N, C-alpha and C positions, 0 to 999 in steps of 0.2 A: 648586254644581252647574252654575251658569251659566258658570263659568270652564272647566269641563272640555269643554263642547261644542265650542268652537273648536279645542281641542287635538286632539280626536278627528278632526275634519275635516282638520286639518293633517296628522295622522299618516296618514290615508287617502290624502291627496294624495302624501305622501312615499313611501308604499309603491308608488304607481303611476307617478309621473313624476319626482319629485326628493326629495332628502333635505337637510335643513338641519342642519349641525353647527356650533354656536357662531357663529351668524349668517352662516355661509358656505353657499351653496347649491350642490348638486351634482346635475346632471341624470343620471338613470339611463339608461344606454345598453343594457345587456343583463344577463341573469343569467348568472353564471359557474358557480354550483354551488348545491346545496341539500342540507340534511340534516334530521335530526329537529327540530332546534331553531331553524333559520333558514336564511338563504341568504347568498350573496356576490354582489354586483353590481359591474359596471364602471360608473364614473360619470365625468362630465366637469365639472370645476370651472368655474363660470360667471365666476369672477373671474380666474383665470390660464390658463384653457383647457387645463389638463393633465388627463390621465386618471389615475384612482385606482381602488382597489378598496375597497368598504365591506362589512364583515361585519355583518349585521343579525340580532340574536338577539331572538326574541319572548319577552318576560318572562313572559307568562301561560302559556307552554308549557313552562317549565323550572322546576327546583327552585332554591331559594336557593343550594345548593352549586354548581349549574351556572352560575348568574349570577356567583358568586365566581370560578369557574374562568375565565370569559371576561374578567372584570376583571383577573385575574392575568395572562392572556395579553397584554392591552394593556400592563400594567405591565412584563412581561418584554421585550416587543418594544421598548418605549421605551428600553431599556438599550443597544440595538445601533445601530451606524452602520457596517454592513459591506456590501460589494458583493455578498456571497454569502448575505445574510439579508434576508428581506422587511422593508422599512422600515415603521416605524410613524410616523404623523403626528399623529393626534388621536383622541379618542373622546368620546362623550356618551351621555346616557340620558334618555328621557322616560317617560311613563306606560306605554308599550307595548313599547318596544324599547331595546336597547343597540346603539350604532353604533361600530364600530371602523374608522377611516380608515387605509388602508394603501397601500403601493406597488402599482401595477398591474403584474403580470408578464405582459408581452405574449408569448404563446407557448403552451406546453403543459406538462403535468407529465411527470415521468420515466416514469410508468406508461404513458401513451399513447405516449411515445417508444419504449419497449421493445416495446409491442404492435404498433406500426407495423413494426418490424423483424421481429417474428414473422410478421405477415401477409405481408410481402414476402419472407419466407424468406431474409433477409440478416443476416449478423453485423454488429455494430457495429465500425467500424474502430478499431484500437488507438490511433491518434493521437487520435481523438475520445474514447475511453475515458479516456485520460490527462488530457485537458482537463477532462472531467466530474468524475473522481474527485478531482483536485487541488483543484477549486473546492469540492466537497462537504466535503473535509477542512479546507479553509481556513475554511469556515463553522462546522464543528464546533469547530475551534480557538477561534474567537471565543466560541462558546457556553460551552465548558468553562473558558476563561480567566475567565469571570465566575461560575464555580461554579454553572452552570445545567446541568441534564440535560434534554434534549429529550423523551425517553421515547417518542416515536412517529415515529422516523425510518423512512421507507419511500418508495418511488417516488412515491406519490400526493402526498406533502408536499414534494416537491422539484420546482422549476419550471425549465424550460429553454426558451430562445428560439432563433430561427433562427441566431443568432450564437454559440451554444453557451455562453451566459451562464447560470450556475446560481444559484438562490436557494432557501434553505431556509425553509419557512413552517410554519404551523399549530403554534403553541406552546400549544395549549389545555390540555394536561396536563403541561406542563413543570414542573420543580421546581427551586427554588434551594436549594442546601445552605448552611448557615451555616459559619462559619469553623472550628467544632469538629467537624463531622460529615464523614465520608468516604463514608457510605452512609445510606440511610434505608429505611423499610418502606412498602409500599403496601397499602391495605385493599381495593382494587378492581382490576379487570383492566386496568390502564393499558397502553396500547399495542395493537399488532396481533399476533396470535399468531405468524404466520410470521416476524416480525422481533423477537420477544421473546427476551431472553437467558435462558439456563437458570436463573440465580439468581432471576429473577422468577417463572418457572413453578414452580420447586421451593419457594422460601421467601418469595416476595414481596419480596425484597431487591433494591434497585437502586442503582447509582451511575454514575459517568461511564463505566465500562467496559461498562455495559449498552448505551449508545449505540454503543460500538465493535462489539459483537456485531451490532447492526442494520446498521452500516456494512459489516461483512463479508458479511452477507446481500445487501445491495444490490449490492456489487461482484461477488459471485458471480453474481447475476442478470443484471448487465450483460454479463458474459462468456458465460454459457450460455443467456441468454434463457429461463430457467426459474427458478421460485422455489426457494429453498434449503429443501426439505422435509427436516427432520431431527427426530428425536424430542427433540433438544436435550440428551439425556443420553448420547448415543453419542459415542465418541471419533473415529468415522469422519468424515473431512472430504472432501466430494466434490471432484473435480478439474476443472480447466478444460483445454481442448485446447491443450497446449503446443507442438503442431506448427504452430498458427496464431498463438498469442500468446507473447510473451516469458515463459519459464517462471518468472521471478522474481515475476510476479503471483501464482503459486500459493503462493510463500513468504509473500507478504503476506496472502493469504486465510487460510492456515494460522495465521498469527499473530493474526488477528482472531477466528477462530471456535474459540477455545479454551474448553472447557467450564468450566474453572477461570478465573474472571475475573482472578485475580492473575497468570496467565500471559499474558493478552492484552496487546498493545501498548496504550499510551495514545496520545492523539492526537498528542503531540509525536514519539513514536517512529514513528508512521505517516507524518507529514510528513517526518521525517528519512529514512525509507526511500525515500519517493518522490523526495526530492531527491538522495540519494546513490546509489541503486541502480537507479533507473528514469529517469535523466536522459537527455539526448540522445546520450550516448556508450555507451548500453547495448548497442549492436549491435557494438561493437568487441571484439576479444579483448584483455582487460586482465589482466595478472598482476601482483600486488603481492607482493613478497617482502622478507625481511629477512635480511641476511647480516652476519656479523662478519668483518672482514678487516684486516690490517695496512696502514697507509697506504703503506709502502714497497713493497708488492706491487702497487700500483695499475697500474703500467706493464707488469706481466708478463702473460703469456697465461694468466690465471686461468680455470679451467673454471667457467663460469656455466651454460651451456646446451649441450646436445649433440644431435646427430642422427646418423643412420646414415651419411650421406654427407659429413659434415664441414661446416665453416663457415669464413667469414673475417670478421675484424672490424678496425675501425680506431678508435682512441681519439681523441676530439676534446674537448679541454678548452675550457671556456667562454671563458676569457680567455688561454689559451695559457701559463698559469703553473701549475706543479705544486708550488709552495711552500705547504705546509699549516701552517706553524709558528704563524702568528698569526691563523688564521681558524677559525671555528667550523664553517662549512659551505661546501662548494663543489659545484657541479653539473657532472657529466660526461655528455655524450651519446655514445652508441655506435651506429653503424650496422652492421647484421648482415645477411648473406644466408645462408639455409639452403636446401639443396637436398634436397627430400623428394619421392619418387615422380617424379623427373625434373623437378620444378617448382621454380623459385626462389621461396622465401617471403621477402619483404623485410620487415623491421621495424626499428624503432628502440627503444631503451630509454634511459631516463635514470635516474640515481641520485644521491643526495646523501649525502655523508659528513658525519659530525660528528667532533668531536675525539677521540671514543673509538674511531673506526674502524668505526662502525656505519652502514649505509646501507640505504635502501629502493630497490628497482628497480621500474620500470613498463615492461612490454613492450606495444607496440601493433602487432598484426599487421595486414598489409594484405590477406592472403588467408586463407581457411579451411584448416586443416590436415586431412589425411585420416589421418595416423598420428602418434601421440605416443609410440611405443615408444622407451624409453631416453632420452627427452627431457631428464630431469634426472638421468640415471644418474651416481652417484658425486659429486654436488655436496655435498661433505662440509661446506662452510661454511654451507649453507642451514639456517636455524633455523625461521622462520615463513613460511608461504606461503599467500596467499589467491588461489585460482583460481576464485572464485565467479562471476566475470564472463567466464570463458574460454569462447569459442564453440567447442563440440565437436560441432556438429550433423552434420558430415561425417566425423568420426573413426570408424574401424572397428577400430583396433588400439591398445591401451594397454599392451601387454606390457612389463613392466619399467620403467614410466614413471618411478618414483622409486627404482629399484634402488640400494641402498646409500647412500641419503641419511642417513647415520648420525647427523647432528646435528639432523635435522628433528624438531621437537617438536609444532608445531601446523600442521595442513593442512586448508584449507577447500576442498572440491570441490563445495559445495552448488550444486544447480541446473545442473550440467554436463549437457548433453544426451547421454546414452549409449545412445540408442535403437538406433543402428546399430553399436554396438561388438560385436565377436564374440570378442575376446581380451583378458582381463585377467590372464593368467598372470603370477605373480610381480610384480604391479604395485607392491607395497610391500615387496618382499623386502629384508631387511637394514635397514629403518628402525627400528633398535633403540632410538631415543630418542623415538619417536612416542608422544604421550600422548593427544592429541585429534584425532579424524578425523571431519569432517563430510561424509557422503555422501548428504545429503538429496536426494530425488528421483532418485537413481540408478536406472537401468532396465537390468536384466541379462537381459531376455527373449530376446535374440538371442546372448548370450554362450555360447560352447561350451567355453571353457577358462578356468577360474578356479583352476587348480592352484597351490598354494603362494602364494596371493595375499598372505597376511600372514606368510609364513615369516620367522622371526628378528625379528619385531616384539615383542620381549620386554617392552617397557614399556607396550604398548597393551592395555587391557582391553576386553572385548567390550561392556561397558556404556558405554564412551566412544566407540563407533562409532555415529554418528547416521545411522540409515537405517530405511526402512520396507520394504526389500527383504529378504525372508526368505532368499533364496539367498545373500546376502552374509553374513548372520549364521550360516547353516548351514555356510559355508565358512571360518569364522573359526578358523584353526589357526595358532598362532605357531611350531609346530615344523615342521621340514622333513618332508614326506610324499613318499615315493618309490613 
């Protein structure tokens, strides 16, 4: 009994002024937060003069299971050494408390960051959103690579400072999968309802994709400054304002908020999307196509792209040599001017041949187009075309855009901005080899002419047209209608 009295005095002192962890003393500066089981304080190390955060859990106020969960949190945190995850340094336990020594995140949490924008009635700038989201995803990547599921990702548990540095914290209910399991069951309501994945709410099942759902909710909230309220069992996905933000963010959110977790992106796919589709070049008009052509026809005036008022082109070989016999690949750059609506649209494209005569082309436009009618008319060598990065925000007329592209098999027009388009007449007329057509996020609200849009698309099935626009599906007729 005599041994306990000094400890009780020491603990009382620790709660008021300082804390000692393994013979190192930390002066309490201020309280950062408090919950049912304890509090988090900012401290100053008396030995190295650095600031830390200490989580203090009162043992007499919690159950044995809760104590084990905090000990597990310390164990899980100890596995990370990431710039985007709160660092763990040490922990200890006495008769009264558990102490977890962690990195001090100087700044605020993402919840207060969002609330400040709500109070100021200001949207978060897209450049800031990209910085925030990339760092959150980098942290989740570190977590999932170690077969750990956070299970409570939400703005309150993500910290941000004035330099836009992001840290993920609060691993109190995290779970580590073993090498044999891909999912597990929960017996209690792990997580926060607004960010819980449908599989948790329905069946208590969770896996790494449950964190991905939470990520989707967070990203949606960052764009709309409102919580993603959904009954979690509805296929409806709320939209962001694509007049303000790059519409490819909507594609990402759609991929995260899938009811069926098997259809959701994993974190590697998310990071790949951010790298490939939302990089610094996303504002350019980029077209990537694939064409088969004979090498001996390279120097001829082959029809690649068309306009109403003609074009001129000059071939420039990289090394001035057109001998292909002993080479696998050669790059050609081509400068083109197109006159549309009385304006000169200058762009360049480059393409690479391989020895089979197959090449890819990339077009980079300097100006926005207002019309794309007959742009690829009669490009009979065109087989695969990805226009998903094509900036069409000023386009009003798409009439006959792919008229008689008879070899075109796969066409991706996802996320093209068609809000201002009024004419899609005969847009895919004669694309009789077309099998897959992605029209995700197409908007036909202002279109007045969709006549014969799919005429003579004999290989295309309605179920292979990806769209949420019922007008497009209702106008799907492969026969000529007069």
